[in-house]
N, C-alpha and C positions, 0 to 999 in steps of 0.2 A: 423536729425542726433542726436543720443542720446548723452547728455553731459557726459563726463568722470566723474566717481564718485568722483575724487579728485578735480574737479572744482566746485567753488561756483556758485550758480544761482544769476544772477545780477538783482537787483530790482531798478526801477526808481520810485521815489515818486513825485506825482503831487499834491501839496497842497500849499496854500498861507499863512499858519500859521507857521512861522519859529520854534517856540518853540515846537509845536507838531511834526513837521518833525524831529527835532533834537532828541527828545526822541524816536520816532518810529525808526529812523535810528540806534540809539545805541542798541535798543533791537533786531532789525533784525540782525545787525552785530555780535551780541553775538553768533548766531547759526553758527556752523562750515560749514554748507552747503549753507548759504545765505550771501549776501553782498549788500549794497546799492551803486549803481554806480552813482547816481545823483539825483538832486532835481530840479523840475520845478514849479514855482509859478503861471504860467498862460498858456493859450492855445498855444500861439506862441512858448514859450520856451519849452513846452511839446513836440510839434511836432518836433522841432529841436533836442531835446535831444534824442527822439526815433530814429531819423535818424542817429545821430552821435554816440550815445552810444550803440545802438542795445541791449537794456536790454532783459532779459528773461521774465520779467513780469512788468506791470505798475500798481502801486497802485494809484488809482484815487479818489480824493475828489470830491464832488458834487459842493460845493460852492467855486467858484474861482472868482478872481477879473475880472469883465467885461464880464464874460461868465458863462457857466454852465458845470460841469464835464460830464454830460450825452451827451451834444452836442460835447464836446471834444472827448469823447469816440467814437461817431458816425464818426467823421472826421478821428480820428486815425485809426479806423478799416477799413475805406474806403481806406486809403493809405497803411496800414500794416495789412491786414486781418488775418494774422497768429499770431499777437501779443496778448498774453493773457492780459486781463484787469480785475483787481479786484477792485471794488468800495469800498472805506472805508469812511464812512460818519457819521456825527452826526445826520443826518435825519433818522427818523423811517423807518425801512425796509418795514413795512406794506404799506407805501406810495410810496417808490421809488424803491424797489427791482425789481419789474416787468419792470419798465421803463428802468432800468439799463441793464437788460438782453435783452430787445428789441433793445437797442442801440448797443449791441454786447459784453457787459461785460460777463465774465464767473463766476462772483460771486459778492456778496454784503455782507458786514460786517459792523457793527456799531463800532464807535470809542471807545465805553465804554466796549468793550469785553476784557477779559484778553489776555495778549500777547500770551499765548500758543494757544488760539483759532485763533488769527490772523495768527500765524505761520502755524497752521493746514490748514487754508484757503489758504494761499500762496502755500503750498505744493500740495494741492488738485487741484488748478487751474494750477499749473505748470505741473501736471500730465495729464492735459487735461480734468479734470472733472469740474463740476459746483459746486460752494459752496454757500449754503444758510443755515440759521439756520433751525433746525428741524421744528420750528413753521411755517416757510414760505415755505418750500420745496414743500409740497403737493399742496397748493393753487396756488403758482406762477408757478411751473413747469407744472401743469395741463393746465394753461392758455397759457403759452408761448410755450411749447413743444408739447402739444396735440391739439393745434389749437382751443381752446374754444373761444366763442364769447367775444369780447371786451366790455367795458362799452358803453352804448348807447350814441349817439351824444349829448343828452341833459344833460349829466353828466359832471363832471370835466375832464373826459377823453379827451375832445376836447381842453383842455388848453395846451399851449406849456409847455416845461419843466420849463422855468423860471417863467411863469405865475403860474404854479402849486406850485413852490417854494414859491412865494409871497403869494399865497392863503393859503398854509400850515402855514406860519409864522403868517398871520392874524388870523388863527384859533387857534394858540398858544398864542394869546393875545399880540403880538408884535405891536408896533406903526410903522407908515411909517418911522420915523426917525431911529428906531432900525433896521428895515429891511434894510434900505439903508446902515447903518453902517456895518451890517453883510455881505451884498452882495457887499460892496464897490461900491455902485451906488449912484446917487443923489436922493434927495427926489422927485423932479419933475419926474424923471424916474419911481420911485415907484408909484407915482400918476397915471402915464400913464398906468402902468401895472394894477393898480386897476380898472381904467376905462375900459380897454380892457376885464378884467375878468367880470365886471358887464355887459358889452354888450354881451359877449359870453353866459353867464349864465342867462341873462335876469333878473338881480336884479334891483330893482327900485332905491335904494340908498345905501350909504355906510353902514348904520346900517344893512340892509338886507344882504349885502355882508359878513360882519363880523360875524353875527349870523349864517349864513349858513356855513361859513368856520369853525367856532368853532364846529358846529354839525358834519360836515364832518370829521374833525380830530378826534373827540371823537369816532365816529362810525368806522372809518378806523382802528384805533389803537386797539379798542376792538374786532373788527371782521374783520381781514385781509382777 
């Protein structure tokens, strides 16, 4: 059923950074056709908010306390398959956009984009379309929508979403402590992720892990 033109589209923000959420909500609310109906900082509250508030669109961050926004998107779409999800993240789209679409999101936009671009992305997803930057559209949509082959099993494609997140941060030069603080996890948990990544990708030691992570991030960003 089409929403009356006089009604605002209701947006739920799923993000665990209050300052960012506040600023984003203010900018969204300034548009006469949009309003923020709620905010959820984690997976459990996000699922409750979608059921209770029935938003028209969910703006989903990737890095959430105790979980991953891509996993939350998968679970949300399993329960509410018609709910549009737009991922908004600090993580480079070259690394995460495809995974977000595979999880069921209808778009991916980075947090450093101007607010007008964010609004354009919101309206495009509300209209039932997919939003990606011009840079990513051809590469990602060809893989996701045209059924091209995925990365071989020997590549980072076999990592879980959280493992990939840790792998990326290692490639960006972050320490285990910095990664733990960013993801709101313990340092031993990050060490466990590192060990699982080494095992899956057959790296001999931590030095090899970090060097390959740095190389992968550099190549992925330069050649999405």
